[in-house]
N, C-alpha and C positions, 0 to 999 in steps of 0.2 A: 409583406411578411408571409412566409409559408409555414403552415402548421401541419405536422405529420405525426400519426400515431404508429408506434413500432413495438411489436411484441417480440421478446427475445426467446431463443431456444438455446439451452445450454448444452454444449458438447465438450469433449475432453480438450482442455487447454493446459498450458504450463501454469501451475499454481505456485504461489509463494509459500515457503515454510513460515513466513512471518505474518502475524495477524495485525497488519498495519491499519490504523484508523482511516476510514474512508475508502478502503480498497474497492476496486470495481470487479471483483471476481465473479459476481453473479450476473453481470451484464457484459462481460468481455466480448462474447460472440457478437452481440448487437453493436457495440461501439466500433469494433474493428470493421464490421461490414459497412459501416457508415463513413469510414475514413476515405479520403480521396486516393486515387491511384497515381502511379508514376511519381512518387515522392522521392527526392534524393536524400534529404536529411529531415528526420522527424525529431522534434524537440518536445519533450514532456516536461513542462515547467514546474509541476508539483508531482514528481514521479512516485513518491512513496516507495513501495518495494519494487517498483519498475515493471509490474506484470503487464501493463498496457503495452509498453514498447516491446517487451520480450515476445508478446504474442502477435503483435502486428507484423505485417509482411514487408517491413522496411529494413534495408540492409544497414543503413547508417543512423545511429541514434545518439541524441544528446539527452541524458537523464539528469535532471536537477531537482534538488530538494534542500530546503533551508535547515532540515534536521541533520546535523553533522553525523550523528551516530549511524543513521541509516546509510548515508553515502560512504562512510568509512567501512561499514560492513559489506556493502556491495563491491567496494574496491578490493577488500580482502578476498572475496569470492573470485573476483575477476583476475587477481594477480597471483593466486596460489593454485597449485595442482589439486585436482579433485582427490587424489589419493592422500595427499598431505593433509587436506582439510578433514577428511574422514578419519585419518589416523589421530589427528589432534582431538577430534570429538571423542573418540574411543578412549584416549588417554585420560581425558577429564572425567568421563563416566566411571572409569575404574578408580581414579584417584579419589573421587568424592563419594564412591560407593553408591552410585545411582543405579536405578533399575535398567536392565538391558533386555527387554522383551523380544527384540528382533533376533537375538542369538540364543534365547532360552526356549526350552520346549513349552508348548501350550499348557497353561495351568501352573507354571512354575511359580508365578506370583499370584497370591490371592487378591482378587479385586474387591475392595470393600465398597459397600453400597454408598453411592453419592460421593465417595472419596477417591475412587480409582486407585492409582498408585501413590497418592500423595503421602500416605503414612510411611512408605518405604523411603521416599525421597526428601522429606521435609528437612531433616538435619543436614544432609549433604548439600541440598540446594541452598540452605541458608549460609553454610560455610563457603560455598562457591560464590554466592552473592556478595558476601563480605570481602572475599578475595578480589572479586572484580572491582568493587567500589574503592578498594585500597590501591589496586594495581590493575587498571583496565586493560583489556585486550579484546580484539574482535571475536576470537574464537570462544573466549569465556562468555561474552555477551550472547553469542549464538546458542551456546548450550543452555544458558539461562532462559532464553526465549523458548527453546524446545521443551524444557522441563517446567516452565512457568505457566501461570494461569492464563489459559486461552491464547498462548503464544504471543502475549502482549509485549510491546516495546514501550516502556514507560519510566520516566525519571521524576523525582521530586524537585522541589524548588532549589535544593542544594546540588542538583545534578547527580544524585545517587539513584541507581536502579532500584526500584521498590516494588516490583511485581512479586506476589506471593507464589508459593509452589503450586503447580498444577496437578492434574489427574493422570497425565499421560507421560510417555517418554519417547525416545528416538525409535519409534516403532517402524515396522516395514513400510507402512503408509507414509509416515513422515520422512523416512529415509528416501523413498522413491521421489517424493516431492522435492526434497532438498537437492538430490542429484540432478534431476531434470532442470531445476531452477539454476543451479550453478553452471551446468553445461551450457544453458542458453546464454547466460551472462558472458561466458568465455568464447562462444562461437559467433557472436555478433560484433560488429564494429561499434563500440559504445564509448562515448566520452561522458564521464561523470562530473557533475559540478555541484557545488554547495554554495548557492547564491540566493539572495532575496529576489523575488520575482520582478522587482523594479530595476534590477541591474541591467544596463544596456548590453553587456557582454552576451547575455542570453539570446539576444535577438540579432546578433551579427551574422550568424549562419542559420541555415534551416529554411525550408520552404513550406513546412506545415507544422503548426504549433498546437499542442493539446494542453488544455488547462483543466485541472480538477482541484480547485482551491478549497479551503475551508468554506463551509456554507454559512452565509450570513444569518440565516434564520433558524438554524438547527442548534440543539443543545449539547451535542457531544463535546467532551473535553477538548478534542482536537481543534474545535472551532472557536474556543473561548477567547483567543487572542485576536481574532479577526474582527475588525471594526468597520465603520462606515467609510473612513478614509481609504482603507485597504480595498474595499469594494469599488470605490470610485476610481482609484488608481488602476485597478485591474481593467475596468471598462476603457479607460484612456489608452492603455497598452493594446487592447484588442482593436480599438478603432485605428490606432497607429499601424498595426499589422495589416489591417484591411486597406488602409490608404496606400500601402506599398505593394498592393496586389499579391499579397501572400495569404495563405489559407490558415484558418484557425478553427478549432472546435472547443467549446466550453461545456463541461458537465456542471450541472447545478440543479437546484430545485426552485420552482416558482412558489410552491406552497408546501408547508410541512407542519404537522401537529397544530393545526389551527392558525398558523402564522403565514403571512404573505410577504414575499420580497418585492415590494412595489418598485424599488430602484431597478431591479433586474427586469421586471415586466415592462417598464417604460423604455429602458435602454435597448432591450432585445427586439423591439418592434421593427427595426431596420434590417434584421437578419432572419434567417430561417430557423424555426423552432421545431425540433423533433421530440415528441413526447415518448418517453420510455415507459412501457407498461410493466411496472414492478410494484408489488405490495410490500409495505414495511410493517405490517401489523405485529410481527413477532421479532422485529429487528432490534428493539431497544427497550429494556425493562424500565427505563426512566421516562418513557413516553407517557404523557397524561391522557391524551386524546388519541386512542388508537384509530387508524384510518389510512387512507391512501395518500401517499406523498406524490406530488407532481414533479417527477424527475424528468429533466430535459437535457437534450444536447443542442446547443446553439451554434450554428455554423454560418460561414460567410461564402460558401461555394455551392 
């Protein structure tokens, strides 16, 4: 077993306009620098918003996620022209009387302390949310994410989008992120899949597989449905990939918030473990014991 410590340096990367749970935006530079070279097909098994693959230097990507809403949204971006997407966003902003700070002079909207633009947008946002839940479309969902709290993508047990209004709008910063993200999706050779990570189809092609699953010992809502059997099934798949002389990298945590993933510690001894130096002290308001999380990248190459 090889153990390596690695500090990351953040530089400009393609960022997602979606605040997707578990995203790797803060350590992208580190992750990509640790990936193998000369890869023909890169497979991201738990892709989320897809920013790992979009920033990696691989030409051919397979991006998979079990969350159908995120894959449908990525497909919408991939299959529609940038001009059409932006026009549809602007039409919804006008129709629901949402703020448009990108096209208004500075100071046009009064920013209320701790509320941002939410007073202006609340009524229109709620109407749009109602319209989406009654008649869903990808572009409505995207505008809801842009104007929603912290750009979250979240649904209740009935499958209804339930994020409250946020403090910001389709600002110049958000516009730039969205354009760069959409262009990256359209400029790479990307196949999008909506499969459970156990599906054999995921592993038919590809010579490097990246895994960023829900973390077994963390408390985030995204991880709530991940159980011990899921964890063990994941290890079996990784061992199978290794037995076929293909490469994998697994993002995970060995310890977090006073908890230890002993299953992962025991299983990972046969592979190389790279410790990612990142603090989580301000990352989650739900955390009871603030401190350092042992984030790792486990690799077989």
